[in-house]
All heavy atoms as a GROMACS GRO file, in nm:
protein
  602
    1MET      N    1   6.288  11.154  -6.163
    1MET     CA    2   6.282  11.070  -6.045
    1MET      C    3   6.410  10.989  -6.037
    1MET      O    4   6.451  10.928  -6.133
    1MET     CB    5   6.159  10.978  -6.056
    1MET     CG    6   6.146  10.883  -5.941
    1MET     SD    7   5.994  10.786  -5.949
    1MET     CE    8   5.874  10.907  -5.906
    2SER      N    9   6.472  10.986  -5.923
    2SER     CA   10   6.597  10.913  -5.908
    2SER      C   11   6.569  10.766  -5.885
    2SER      O   12   6.458  10.726  -5.850
    2SER     CB   13   6.676  10.969  -5.791
    2SER     OG   14   6.615  10.934  -5.669
    3LYS      N   15   6.673  10.685  -5.904
    3LYS     CA   16   6.657  10.542  -5.884
    3LYS      C   17   6.611  10.511  -5.742
    3LYS      O   18   6.528  10.424  -5.721
    3LYS     CB   19   6.787  10.470  -5.916
    3LYS     CG   20   6.774  10.321  -5.908
    3LYS     CD   21   6.900  10.250  -5.950
    3LYS     CE   22   6.877  10.102  -5.940
    3LYS     NZ   23   6.987  10.020  -5.968
    4GLY      N   24   6.663  10.584  -5.645
    4GLY     CA   25   6.622  10.563  -5.507
    4GLY      C   26   6.474  10.590  -5.488
    4GLY      O   27   6.406  10.520  -5.414
    5ASP      N   28   6.420  10.692  -5.554
    5ASP     CA   29   6.278  10.722  -5.546
    5ASP      C   30   6.196  10.608  -5.602
    5ASP      O   31   6.092  10.572  -5.549
    5ASP     CB   32   6.244  10.850  -5.623
    5ASP     CG   33   6.298  10.975  -5.556
    5ASP    OD1   34   6.330  10.968  -5.436
    5ASP    OD2   35   6.310  11.078  -5.625
    6GLN      N   36   6.243  10.549  -5.712
    6GLN     CA   37   6.171  10.439  -5.776
    6GLN      C   38   6.161  10.320  -5.681
    6GLN      O   39   6.060  10.251  -5.677
    6GLN     CB   40   6.240  10.397  -5.906
    6GLN     CG   41   6.229  10.501  -6.014
    6GLN     CD   42   6.309  10.463  -6.138
    6GLN    OE1   43   6.375  10.361  -6.143
    6GLN    NE2   44   6.303  10.548  -6.237
    7GLU      N   45   6.267  10.296  -5.605
    7GLU     CA   46   6.268  10.181  -5.516
    7GLU      C   47   6.185  10.205  -5.391
    7GLU      O   48   6.137  10.110  -5.330
    7GLU     CB   49   6.412  10.145  -5.479
    7GLU     CG   50   6.491  10.095  -5.599
    7GLU     CD   51   6.639  10.078  -5.569
    7GLU    OE1   52   6.681  10.111  -5.457
    7GLU    OE2   53   6.710  10.033  -5.659
    8THR      N   54   6.167  10.330  -5.348
    8THR     CA   55   6.093  10.358  -5.226
    8THR      C   56   5.945  10.385  -5.251
    8THR      O   57   5.867  10.381  -5.158
    8THR     CB   58   6.153  10.478  -5.150
    8THR    OG1   59   6.152  10.593  -5.235
    8THR    CG2   60   6.294  10.449  -5.106
    9ASN      N   61   5.907  10.415  -5.374
    9ASN     CA   62   5.768  10.441  -5.406
    9ASN      C   63   5.702  10.315  -5.462
    9ASN      O   64   5.729  10.278  -5.575
    9ASN     CB   65   5.754  10.553  -5.510
    9ASN     CG   66   5.782  10.688  -5.454
    9ASN    OD1   67   5.764  10.711  -5.335
    9ASN    ND2   68   5.826  10.779  -5.537
   10PRO      N   69   5.616  10.249  -5.382
   10PRO     CA   70   5.547  10.134  -5.437
   10PRO      C   71   5.456  10.177  -5.552
   10PRO      O   72   5.393  10.283  -5.546
   10PRO     CB   73   5.467  10.078  -5.320
   10PRO     CG   74   5.474  10.178  -5.211
   10PRO     CD   75   5.579  10.278  -5.245
   11ILE      N   76   5.453  10.098  -5.654
   11ILE     CA   77   5.375  10.132  -5.773
   11ILE      C   78   5.228  10.150  -5.739
   11ILE      O   79   5.162  10.237  -5.796
   11ILE     CB   80   5.398  10.026  -5.882
   11ILE    CG1   81   5.542  10.037  -5.933
   11ILE    CG2   82   5.298  10.041  -5.996
   11ILE    CD1   83   5.586   9.928  -6.026
   12SER      N   84   5.178  10.074  -5.645
   12SER     CA   85   5.036  10.083  -5.609
   12SER      C   86   4.999  10.221  -5.553
   12SER      O   87   4.882  10.259  -5.554
   12SER     CB   88   4.999   9.975  -5.508
   12SER     OG   89   5.074   9.992  -5.388
   13SER      N   90   5.099  10.297  -5.507
   13SER     CA   91   5.070  10.429  -5.450
   13SER      C   92   5.083  10.541  -5.553
   13SER      O   93   5.057  10.657  -5.522
   13SER     CB   94   5.163  10.458  -5.332
   13SER     OG   95   5.296  10.481  -5.379
   14LEU      N   96   5.124  10.508  -5.676
   14LEU     CA   97   5.147  10.610  -5.778
   14LEU      C   98   5.020  10.639  -5.857
   14LEU      O   99   4.943  10.548  -5.889
   14LEU     CB  100   5.256  10.564  -5.875
   14LEU     CG  101   5.393  10.536  -5.815
   14LEU    CD1  102   5.487  10.484  -5.923
   14LEU    CD2  103   5.450  10.659  -5.749
   15GLY      N  104   5.000  10.766  -5.888
   15GLY     CA  105   4.891  10.806  -5.975
   15GLY      C  106   4.926  10.776  -6.120
   15GLY      O  107   5.039  10.738  -6.153
   16TYR      N  108   4.829  10.794  -6.207
   16TYR     CA  109   4.850  10.763  -6.349
   16TYR      C  110   4.967  10.840  -6.407
   16TYR      O  111   5.055  10.782  -6.473
   16TYR     CB  112   4.722  10.792  -6.430
   16TYR     CG  113   4.747  10.778  -6.578
   16TYR    CD1  114   4.756  10.652  -6.636
   16TYR    CD2  115   4.766  10.890  -6.658
   16TYR    CE1  116   4.783  10.638  -6.771
   16TYR    CE2  117   4.793  10.876  -6.793
   16TYR     CZ  118   4.800  10.751  -6.849
   16TYR     OH  119   4.828  10.737  -6.983
   17GLU      N  120   4.971  10.971  -6.386
   17GLU     CA  121   5.075  11.054  -6.445
   17GLU      C  122   5.213  11.014  -6.395
   17GLU      O  123   5.309  11.011  -6.471
   17GLU     CB  124   5.050  11.203  -6.419
   17GLU     CG  125   4.933  11.260  -6.497
   17GLU     CD  126   4.797  11.229  -6.434
   17GLU    OE1  127   4.791  11.173  -6.322
   17GLU    OE2  128   4.694  11.259  -6.498
   18GLU      N  129   5.222  10.982  -6.266
   18GLU     CA  130   5.350  10.939  -6.210
   18GLU      C  131   5.396  10.807  -6.273
   18GLU      O  132   5.513  10.791  -6.308
   18GLU     CB  133   5.340  10.922  -6.058
   18GLU     CG  134   5.317  11.052  -5.984
   18GLU     CD  135   5.279  11.028  -5.839
   18GLU    OE1  136   5.187  10.948  -5.812
   18GLU    OE2  137   5.344  11.090  -5.753
   19CYS      N  138   5.303  10.713  -6.288
   19CYS     CA  139   5.336  10.584  -6.352
   19CYS      C  140   5.379  10.606  -6.496
   19CYS      O  141   5.479  10.550  -6.540
   19CYS     CB  142   5.216  10.491  -6.349
   19CYS     SG  143   5.182  10.416  -6.191
   20ARG      N  144   5.304  10.687  -6.568
   20ARG     CA  145   5.335  10.713  -6.709
   20ARG      C  146   5.472  10.776  -6.722
   20ARG      O  147   5.553  10.733  -6.805
   20ARG     CB  148   5.227  10.804  -6.768
   20ARG     CG  149   5.250  10.838  -6.915
   20ARG     CD  150   5.180  10.966  -6.954
   20ARG     NE  151   5.230  11.076  -6.872
   20ARG     CZ  152   5.156  11.181  -6.837
   20ARG    NH1  153   5.031  11.190  -6.874
   20ARG    NH2  154   5.208  11.277  -6.763
   21ASP      N  155   5.500  10.877  -6.641
   21ASP     CA  156   5.628  10.946  -6.650
   21ASP      C  157   5.745  10.854  -6.616
   21ASP      O  158   5.848  10.856  -6.683
   21ASP     CB  159   5.630  11.069  -6.559
   21ASP     CG  160   5.535  11.178  -6.606
   21ASP    OD1  161   5.485  11.171  -6.720
   21ASP    OD2  162   5.509  11.271  -6.527
   22GLU      N  163   5.728  10.773  -6.513
   22GLU     CA  164   5.834  10.680  -6.477
   22GLU      C  165   5.852  10.575  -6.586
   22GLU      O  166   5.965  10.536  -6.618
   22GLU     CB  167   5.806  10.614  -6.343
   22GLU     CG  168   5.924  10.530  -6.296
   22GLU     CD  169   5.904  10.466  -6.160
   22GLU    OE1  170   5.828  10.519  -6.077
   22GLU    OE2  171   5.967  10.360  -6.138
   23LEU      N  172   5.742  10.529  -6.644
   23LEU     CA  173   5.750  10.431  -6.753
   23LEU      C  174   5.827  10.488  -6.872
   23LEU      O  175   5.909  10.419  -6.932
   23LEU     CB  176   5.610  10.386  -6.794
   23LEU     CG  177   5.601  10.281  -6.904
   23LEU    CD1  178   5.680  10.156  -6.869
   23LEU    CD2  179   5.455  10.247  -6.931
   24ILE      N  180   5.804  10.614  -6.902
   24ILE     CA  181   5.878  10.680  -7.011
   24ILE      C  182   6.028  10.678  -6.980
   24ILE      O  183   6.110  10.650  -7.067
   24ILE     CB  184   5.826  10.823  -7.032
   24ILE    CG1  185   5.687  10.820  -7.093
   24ILE    CG2  186   5.922  10.905  -7.119
   24ILE    CD1  187   5.615  10.954  -7.093
   25GLU      N  188   6.063  10.707  -6.855
   25GLU     CA  189   6.205  10.705  -6.816
   25GLU      C  190   6.264  10.565  -6.824
   25GLU      O  191   6.379  10.547  -6.864
   25GLU     CB  192   6.222  10.762  -6.675
   25GLU     CG  193   6.210  10.912  -6.670
   25GLU     CD  194   6.308  10.982  -6.762
   25GLU    OE1  195   6.428  10.948  -6.761
   25GLU    OE2  196   6.265  11.071  -6.838
   26VAL      N  197   6.186  10.466  -6.785
   26VAL     CA  198   6.232  10.327  -6.794
   26VAL      C  199   6.264  10.292  -6.938
   26VAL      O  200   6.369  10.236  -6.970
   26VAL     CB  201   6.127  10.230  -6.735
   26VAL    CG1  202   6.155  10.086  -6.774
   26VAL    CG2  203   6.121  10.244  -6.583
   27VAL      N  204   6.173  10.326  -7.028
   27VAL     CA  205   6.193  10.297  -7.171
   27VAL      C  206   6.317  10.369  -7.223
   27VAL      O  207   6.400  10.309  -7.292
   27VAL     CB  208   6.067  10.334  -7.253
   27VAL    CG1  209   6.095  10.326  -7.403
   27VAL    CG2  210   5.951  10.244  -7.215
   28ARG      N  211   6.331  10.496  -7.190
   28ARG     CA  212   6.450  10.572  -7.234
   28ARG      C  213   6.579  10.507  -7.186
   28ARG      O  214   6.674  10.492  -7.261
   28ARG     CB  215   6.443  10.716  -7.183
   28ARG     CG  216   6.349  10.802  -7.258
   28ARG     CD  217   6.357  10.946  -7.210
   28ARG     NE  218   6.251  11.024  -7.272
   28ARG     CZ  219   6.188  11.125  -7.217
   28ARG    NH1  220   6.221  11.164  -7.094
   28ARG    NH2  221   6.094  11.190  -7.280
   29THR      N  222   6.580  10.469  -7.059
   29THR     CA  223   6.700  10.408  -7.002
   29THR      C  224   6.732  10.276  -7.071
   29THR      O  225   6.847  10.249  -7.105
   29THR     CB  226   6.682  10.385  -6.850
   29THR    OG1  227   6.654  10.511  -6.789
   29THR    CG2  228   6.806  10.326  -6.788
   30LEU      N  229   6.630  10.194  -7.094
   30LEU     CA  230   6.652  10.066  -7.161
   30LEU      C  231   6.699  10.087  -7.305
   30LEU      O  232   6.785  10.013  -7.353
   30LEU     CB  233   6.526   9.980  -7.156
   30LEU     CG  234   6.491   9.921  -7.020
   30LEU    CD1  235   6.353   9.858  -7.023
   30LEU    CD2  236   6.596   9.821  -6.975
   31GLU      N  237   6.642  10.186  -7.373
   31GLU     CA  238   6.682  10.213  -7.511
   31GLU      C  239   6.826  10.262  -7.520
   31GLU      O  240   6.894  10.234  -7.618
   31GLU     CB  241   6.588  10.315  -7.575
   31GLU     CG  242   6.452  10.257  -7.610
   31GLU     CD  243   6.356  10.360  -7.667
   31GLU    OE1  244   6.377  10.482  -7.648
   31GLU    OE2  245   6.258  10.317  -7.732
   32GLN      N  246   6.872  10.336  -7.419
   32GLN     CA  247   7.009  10.385  -7.420
   32GLN      C  248   7.109  10.272  -7.405
   32GLN      O  249   7.223  10.282  -7.453
   32GLN     CB  250   7.031  10.487  -7.307
   32GLN     CG  251   6.962  10.618  -7.330
   32GLN     CD  252   6.974  10.710  -7.209
   32GLN    OE1  253   7.029  10.673  -7.106
   32GLN    NE2  254   6.919  10.830  -7.222
   33GLY      N  255   7.069  10.166  -7.339
   33GLY     CA  256   7.158  10.053  -7.319
   33GLY      C  257   7.264  10.084  -7.215
   33GLY      O  258   7.255  10.181  -7.140
   34GLY      N  259   7.366  10.000  -7.210
   34GLY     CA  260   7.476  10.022  -7.118
   34GLY      C  261   7.456   9.960  -6.981
   34GLY      O  262   7.546   9.966  -6.897
   35LEU      N  263   7.341   9.903  -6.954
   35LEU     CA  264   7.316   9.838  -6.826
   35LEU      C  265   7.356   9.692  -6.833
   35LEU      O  266   7.348   9.630  -6.940
   35LEU     CB  267   7.168   9.847  -6.787
   35LEU     CG  268   7.108   9.986  -6.768
   35LEU    CD1  269   6.958   9.975  -6.747
   35LEU    CD2  270   7.173  10.056  -6.652
   36ASP      N  271   7.396   9.636  -6.719
   36ASP     CA  272   7.423   9.492  -6.721
   36ASP      C  273   7.289   9.418  -6.726
   36ASP      O  274   7.182   9.477  -6.711
   36ASP     CB  275   7.508   9.450  -6.601
   36ASP     CG  276   7.440   9.473  -6.466
   36ASP    OD1  277   7.316   9.462  -6.457
   36ASP    OD2  278   7.512   9.503  -6.369
   37LEU      N  279   7.296   9.288  -6.749
   37LEU     CA  280   7.174   9.209  -6.768
   37LEU      C  281   7.082   9.216  -6.647
   37LEU      O  282   6.962   9.235  -6.662
   37LEU     CB  283   7.211   9.064  -6.799
   37LEU     CG  284   7.094   8.969  -6.823
   37LEU    CD1  285   7.009   9.017  -6.941
   37LEU    CD2  286   7.143   8.828  -6.847
   38ASP      N  287   7.136   9.203  -6.527
   38ASP     CA  288   7.054   9.204  -6.407
   38ASP      C  289   6.981   9.337  -6.391
   38ASP      O  290   6.860   9.340  -6.363
   38ASP     CB  291   7.139   9.175  -6.283
   38ASP     CG  292   7.054   9.155  -6.158
   38ASP    OD1  293   6.958   9.075  -6.163
   38ASP    OD2  294   7.083   9.222  -6.056
   39ALA      N  295   7.052   9.448  -6.411
   39ALA     CA  296   6.990   9.580  -6.399
   39ALA      C  297   6.884   9.600  -6.507
   39ALA      O  298   6.777   9.655  -6.481
   39ALA     CB  299   7.097   9.690  -6.408
   40SER      N  300   6.911   9.552  -6.627
   40SER     CA  301   6.815   9.563  -6.737
   40SER      C  302   6.688   9.485  -6.706
   40SER      O  303   6.576   9.534  -6.728
   40SER     CB  304   6.875   9.512  -6.868
   40SER     OG  305   6.980   9.595  -6.910
   41LEU      N  306   6.704   9.364  -6.653
   41LEU     CA  307   6.588   9.282  -6.620
   41LEU      C  308   6.505   9.346  -6.508
   41LEU      O  309   6.382   9.347  -6.515
   41LEU     CB  310   6.631   9.142  -6.580
   41LEU     CG  311   6.678   9.053  -6.695
   41LEU    CD1  312   6.733   8.921  -6.641
   41LEU    CD2  313   6.566   9.028  -6.794
   42LYS      N  314   6.571   9.398  -6.406
   42LYS     CA  315   6.498   9.464  -6.297
   42LYS      C  316   6.421   9.586  -6.349
   42LYS      O  317   6.307   9.610  -6.311
   42LYS     CB  318   6.594   9.506  -6.186
   42LYS     CG  319   6.639   9.390  -6.102
   42LYS     CD  320   6.731   9.436  -5.990
   42LYS     CE  321   6.776   9.314  -5.909
   42LYS     NZ  322   6.871   9.350  -5.805
   43LEU      N  323   6.486   9.661  -6.436
   43LEU     CA  324   6.420   9.778  -6.493
   43LEU      C  325   6.303   9.737  -6.582
   43LEU      O  326   6.196   9.798  -6.578
   43LEU     CB  327   6.522   9.862  -6.571
   43LEU     CG  328   6.486  10.006  -6.600
   43LEU    CD1  329   6.451  10.082  -6.473
   43LEU    CD2  330   6.600  10.075  -6.673
   44TRP      N  331   6.322   9.632  -6.660
   44TRP     CA  332   6.215   9.580  -6.746
   44TRP      C  333   6.095   9.538  -6.661
   44TRP      O  334   5.980   9.570  -6.693
   44TRP     CB  335   6.266   9.462  -6.828
   44TRP     CG  336   6.158   9.399  -6.912
   44TRP    CD1  337   6.074   9.298  -6.877
   44TRP    CD2  338   6.120   9.438  -7.044
   44TRP    NE1  339   5.988   9.270  -6.979
   44TRP    CE2  340   6.014   9.354  -7.083
   44TRP    CE3  341   6.167   9.534  -7.133
   44TRP    CZ2  342   5.953   9.364  -7.207
   44TRP    CZ3  343   6.106   9.542  -7.256
   44TRP    CH2  344   6.000   9.460  -7.293
   45GLU      N  345   6.123   9.466  -6.551
   45GLU     CA  346   6.016   9.422  -6.463
   45GLU      C  347   5.941   9.541  -6.403
   45GLU      O  348   5.817   9.540  -6.395
   45GLU     CB  349   6.072   9.333  -6.351
   45GLU     CG  350   6.120   9.199  -6.401
   45GLU     CD  351   6.201   9.122  -6.299
   45GLU    OE1  352   6.243   9.181  -6.196
   45GLU    OE2  353   6.224   9.003  -6.322
   46ARG      N  354   6.014   9.642  -6.363
   46ARG     CA  355   5.950   9.764  -6.310
   46ARG      C  356   5.863   9.827  -6.417
   46ARG      O  357   5.751   9.870  -6.392
   46ARG     CB  358   6.057   9.864  -6.262
   46ARG     CG  359   6.003   9.995  -6.212
   46ARG     CD  360   5.990   9.999  -6.064
   46ARG     NE  361   5.943  10.131  -6.021
   46ARG     CZ  362   5.885  10.152  -5.906
   46ARG    NH1  363   5.868  10.055  -5.821
   46ARG    NH2  364   5.846  10.273  -5.872
   47GLY      N  365   5.914   9.832  -6.540
   47GLY     CA  366   5.836   9.887  -6.650
   47GLY      C  367   5.708   9.809  -6.675
   47GLY      O  368   5.602   9.868  -6.699
   48GLU      N  369   5.714   9.677  -6.667
   48GLU     CA  370   5.594   9.594  -6.684
   48GLU      C  371   5.492   9.626  -6.576
   48GLU      O  372   5.373   9.636  -6.602
   48GLU     CB  373   5.631   9.446  -6.680
   48GLU     CG  374   5.701   9.397  -6.805
   48GLU     CD  375   5.611   9.392  -6.926
   48GLU    OE1  376   5.490   9.364  -6.911
   48GLU    OE2  377   5.663   9.414  -7.036
   49GLN      N  378   5.539   9.640  -6.452
   49GLN     CA  379   5.449   9.673  -6.341
   49GLN      C  380   5.387   9.811  -6.360
   49GLN      O  381   5.268   9.831  -6.333
   49GLN     CB  382   5.524   9.666  -6.208
   49GLN     CG  383   5.570   9.527  -6.172
   49GLN     CD  384   5.667   9.526  -6.056
   49GLN    OE1  385   5.719   9.631  -6.015
   49GLN    NE2  386   5.695   9.409  -6.002
   50LEU      N  387   5.468   9.905  -6.404
   50LEU     CA  388   5.417  10.041  -6.429
   50LEU      C  389   5.313  10.040  -6.540
   50LEU      O  390   5.209  10.107  -6.530
   50LEU     CB  391   5.532  10.135  -6.465
   50LEU     CG  392   5.627  10.172  -6.351
   50LEU    CD1  393   5.757  10.229  -6.406
   50LEU    CD2  394   5.560  10.269  -6.256
   51ALA      N  395   5.339   9.965  -6.646
   51ALA     CA  396   5.243   9.957  -6.757
   51ALA      C  397   5.111   9.898  -6.711
   51ALA      O  398   5.003   9.947  -6.745
   51ALA     CB  399   5.302   9.875  -6.872
   52ARG      N  400   5.118   9.793  -6.629
   52ARG     CA  401   4.995   9.732  -6.575
   52ARG      C  402   4.919   9.832  -6.489
   52ARG      O  403   4.796   9.842  -6.496
   52ARG     CB  404   5.028   9.608  -6.492
   52ARG     CG  405   5.030   9.480  -6.572
   52ARG     CD  406   5.029   9.357  -6.483
   52ARG     NE  407   5.143   9.351  -6.391
   52ARG     CZ  408   5.263   9.306  -6.422
   52ARG    NH1  409   5.289   9.264  -6.543
   52ARG    NH2  410   5.360   9.303  -6.333
   53ARG      N  411   4.992   9.909  -6.408
   53ARG     CA  412   4.926  10.007  -6.321
   53ARG      C  413   4.860  10.117  -6.405
   53ARG      O  414   4.749  10.162  -6.374
   53ARG     CB  415   5.026  10.066  -6.222
   53ARG     CG  416   4.963  10.157  -6.120
   53ARG     CD  417   4.872  10.082  -6.027
   53ARG     NE  418   4.819  10.175  -5.928
   53ARG     CZ  419   4.694  10.174  -5.886
   53ARG    NH1  420   4.611  10.083  -5.928
   53ARG    NH2  421   4.654  10.263  -5.798
   54CYS      N  422   4.927  10.159  -6.511
   54CYS     CA  423   4.867  10.258  -6.602
   54CYS      C  424   4.737  10.203  -6.660
   54CYS      O  425   4.636  10.275  -6.667
   54CYS     CB  426   4.964  10.294  -6.715
   54CYS     SG  427   5.098  10.405  -6.667
   55GLU      N  428   4.738  10.077  -6.701
   55GLU     CA  429   4.618  10.015  -6.756
   55GLU      C  430   4.506  10.010  -6.653
   55GLU      O  431   4.389  10.032  -6.686
   55GLU     CB  432   4.649   9.875  -6.807
   55GLU     CG  433   4.735   9.875  -6.933
   55GLU     CD  434   4.779   9.737  -6.976
   55GLU    OE1  435   4.734   9.637  -6.915
   55GLU    OE2  436   4.859   9.728  -7.070
   56GLU      N  437   4.542   9.984  -6.527
   56GLU     CA  438   4.441   9.982  -6.420
   56GLU      C  439   4.379  10.120  -6.403
   56GLU      O  440   4.256  10.133  -6.387
   56GLU     CB  441   4.503   9.937  -6.288
   56GLU     CG  442   4.544   9.792  -6.285
   56GLU     CD  443   4.627   9.756  -6.163
   56GLU    OE1  444   4.652   9.845  -6.078
   56GLU    OE2  445   4.669   9.640  -6.153
   57HIS      N  446   4.463  10.223  -6.404
   57HIS     CA  447   4.411  10.360  -6.392
   57HIS      C  448   4.318  10.392  -6.507
   57HIS      O  449   4.211  10.450  -6.488
   57HIS     CB  450   4.526  10.462  -6.389
   57HIS     CG  451   4.593  10.477  -6.256
   57HIS    ND1  452   4.530  10.530  -6.146
   57HIS    CD2  453   4.719  10.446  -6.216
   57HIS    CE1  454   4.614  10.531  -6.044
   57HIS    NE2  455   4.729  10.480  -6.083
   58LEU      N  456   4.358  10.357  -6.629
   58LEU     CA  457   4.276  10.386  -6.746
   58LEU      C  458   4.145  10.307  -6.743
   58LEU      O  459   4.040  10.360  -6.779
   58LEU     CB  460   4.354  10.357  -6.874
   58LEU     CG  461   4.471  10.450  -6.900
   58LEU    CD1  462   4.551  10.403  -7.020
   58LEU    CD2  463   4.424  10.594  -6.920
   59ALA      N  464   4.150  10.182  -6.698
   59ALA     CA  465   4.028  10.103  -6.687
   59ALA      C  466   3.932  10.166  -6.586
   59ALA      O  467   3.810  10.171  -6.608
   59ALA     CB  468   4.061   9.959  -6.648
   60GLY      N  469   3.988  10.215  -6.476
   60GLY     CA  470   3.904  10.282  -6.375
   60GLY      C  471   3.841  10.408  -6.430
   60GLY      O  472   3.723  10.436  -6.405
   61ALA      N  473   3.918  10.484  -6.505
   61ALA     CA  474   3.864  10.607  -6.566
   61ALA      C  475   3.755  10.572  -6.667
   61ALA      O  476   3.651  10.638  -6.672
   61ALA     CB  477   3.977  10.686  -6.632
   62ARG      N  478   3.780  10.469  -6.746
   62ARG     CA  479   3.682  10.426  -6.846
   62ARG      C  480   3.552  10.385  -6.778
   62ARG      O  481   3.442  10.422  -6.823
   62ARG     CB  482   3.740  10.310  -6.927
   62ARG     CG  483   3.657  10.268  -7.046
   62ARG     CD  484   3.723  10.156  -7.127
   62ARG     NE  485   3.858  10.193  -7.169
   62ARG     CZ  486   3.970  10.132  -7.128
   62ARG    NH1  487   3.964  10.031  -7.042
   62ARG    NH2  488   4.088  10.170  -7.172
   63LYS      N  489   3.563  10.312  -6.668
   63LYS     CA  490   3.444  10.268  -6.593
   63LYS      C  491   3.367  10.387  -6.538
   63LYS      O  492   3.243  10.391  -6.546
   63LYS     CB  493   3.488  10.175  -6.479
   63LYS     CG  494   3.378  10.134  -6.384
   63LYS     CD  495   3.304  10.015  -6.435
   63LYS     CE  496   3.210   9.958  -6.331
   63LYS     NZ  497   3.077  10.007  -6.335
   64ARG      N  498   3.439  10.485  -6.485
   64ARG     CA  499   3.372  10.604  -6.432
   64ARG      C  500   3.296  10.678  -6.543
   64ARG      O  501   3.184  10.726  -6.521
   64ARG     CB  502   3.472  10.697  -6.366
   64ARG     CG  503   3.526  10.642  -6.235
   64ARG     CD  504   3.633  10.730  -6.176
   64ARG     NE  505   3.583  10.863  -6.148
   64ARG     CZ  506   3.660  10.966  -6.117
   64ARG    NH1  507   3.791  10.952  -6.111
   64ARG    NH2  508   3.608  11.084  -6.093
   65ILE      N  509   3.357  10.687  -6.660
   65ILE     CA  510   3.290  10.754  -6.773
   65ILE      C  511   3.167  10.676  -6.815
   65ILE      O  512   3.059  10.735  -6.836
   65ILE     CB  513   3.388  10.772  -6.890
   65ILE    CG1  514   3.495  10.875  -6.854
   65ILE    CG2  515   3.315  10.812  -7.017
   65ILE    CD1  516   3.611  10.882  -6.951
   66GLU      N  517   3.182  10.544  -6.827
   66GLU     CA  518   3.068  10.461  -6.865
   66GLU      C  519   2.955  10.473  -6.764
   66GLU      O  520   2.837  10.483  -6.800
   66GLU     CB  521   3.111  10.315  -6.881
   66GLU     CG  522   3.197  10.292  -7.002
   66GLU     CD  523   3.260  10.153  -7.004
   66GLU    OE1  524   3.244  10.076  -6.906
   66GLU    OE2  525   3.329  10.122  -7.104
   67ASP      N  526   2.991  10.473  -6.634
   67ASP     CA  527   2.889  10.487  -6.530
   67ASP      C  528   2.819  10.622  -6.539
   67ASP      O  529   2.697  10.631  -6.526
   67ASP     CB  530   2.952  10.470  -6.391
   67ASP     CG  531   2.994  10.326  -6.363
   67ASP    OD1  532   2.957  10.235  -6.441
   67ASP    OD2  533   3.067  10.306  -6.264
   68ALA      N  534   2.898  10.727  -6.561
   68ALA     CA  535   2.839  10.861  -6.571
   68ALA      C  536   2.747  10.871  -6.692
   68ALA      O  537   2.638  10.928  -6.683
   68ALA     CB  538   2.949  10.966  -6.580
   69LEU      N  539   2.790  10.815  -6.803
   69LEU     CA  540   2.706  10.818  -6.923
   69LEU      C  541   2.582  10.733  -6.904
   69LEU      O  542   2.473  10.772  -6.948
   69LEU     CB  543   2.785  10.770  -7.045
   69LEU     CG  544   2.894  10.864  -7.095
   69LEU    CD1  545   2.973  10.798  -7.208
   69LEU    CD2  546   2.837  10.996  -7.140
   70GLY      N  547   2.597  10.620  -6.838
   70GLY     CA  548   2.482  10.534  -6.811
   70GLY      C  549   2.380  10.600  -6.722
   70GLY      O  550   2.260  10.592  -6.747
   71SER      N  551   2.425  10.669  -6.618
   71SER     CA  552   2.331  10.735  -6.528
   71SER      C  553   2.266  10.855  -6.598
   71SER      O  554   2.152  10.887  -6.571
   71SER     CB  555   2.400  10.778  -6.400
   71SER     OG  556   2.495  10.881  -6.425
   72ARG      N  557   2.339  10.918  -6.689
   72ARG     CA  558   2.281  11.030  -6.763
   72ARG      C  559   2.172  10.980  -6.859
   72ARG      O  560   2.069  11.043  -6.872
   72ARG     CB  561   2.390  11.103  -6.843
   72ARG     CG  562   2.340  11.235  -6.896
   72ARG     CD  563   2.447  11.311  -6.969
   72ARG     NE  564   2.444  11.263  -7.104
   72ARG     CZ  565   2.543  11.275  -7.192
   72ARG    NH1  566   2.655  11.332  -7.156
   72ARG    NH2  567   2.534  11.231  -7.314
   73GLU      N  568   2.195  10.864  -6.922
   73GLU     CA  569   2.095  10.808  -7.013
   73GLU      C  570   1.968  10.770  -6.938
   73GLU      O  571   1.859  10.787  -6.989
   73GLU     CB  572   2.152  10.684  -7.085
   73GLU     CG  573   2.257  10.722  -7.188
   73GLU     CD  574   2.323  10.599  -7.250
   73GLU    OE1  575   2.278  10.486  -7.219
   73GLU    OE2  576   2.417  10.618  -7.328
   74VAL      N  577   1.983  10.722  -6.815
   74VAL     CA  578   1.866  10.686  -6.735
   74VAL      C  579   1.785  10.809  -6.702
   74VAL      O  580   1.662  10.809  -6.713
   74VAL     CB  581   1.910  10.613  -6.605
   74VAL    CG1  582   1.794  10.597  -6.510
   74VAL    CG2  583   1.972  10.478  -6.638
   75THR      N  584   1.850  10.920  -6.667
   75THR     CA  585   1.776  11.040  -6.632
   75THR      C  586   1.724  11.111  -6.756
   75THR      O  587   1.623  11.181  -6.750
   75THR     CB  588   1.864  11.138  -6.551
   75THR    OG1  589   1.980  11.173  -6.626
   75THR    CG2  590   1.905  11.078  -6.419
   76ASP      N  591   1.791  11.097  -6.871
   76ASP     CA  592   1.747  11.159  -6.994
   76ASP      C  593   1.635  11.080  -7.061
   76ASP      O  594   1.554  11.136  -7.133
   76ASP     CB  595   1.862  11.175  -7.095
   76ASP     CG  596   1.962  11.281  -7.053
   76ASP    OD1  597   1.928  11.361  -6.963
   76ASP    OD2  598   2.074  11.283  -7.108
   77GLY      N  599   1.636  10.949  -7.039
   77GLY     CA  600   1.545  10.861  -7.112
   77GLY      C  601   1.413  10.855  -7.054
   77GLY      O  602   1.305  10.867  -7.073
   0.00000   0.00000   0.00000
């Protein structure tokens, strides 16, 4: 994903895999270094937002699993 794509795609519209993949790229870029402080901070902030969005996706998946298991226990019990 190019830098331009990152700026035009709001994080709220990204699926889990897209967030995860972009977060991996953010980490790689930060680890490589060579960015000025402002660019590093902007990238760090984007990474934080991506990580939060990944957590939201995972929490939603966890809730769906818990709900499915709960409804199965009610019908099995």
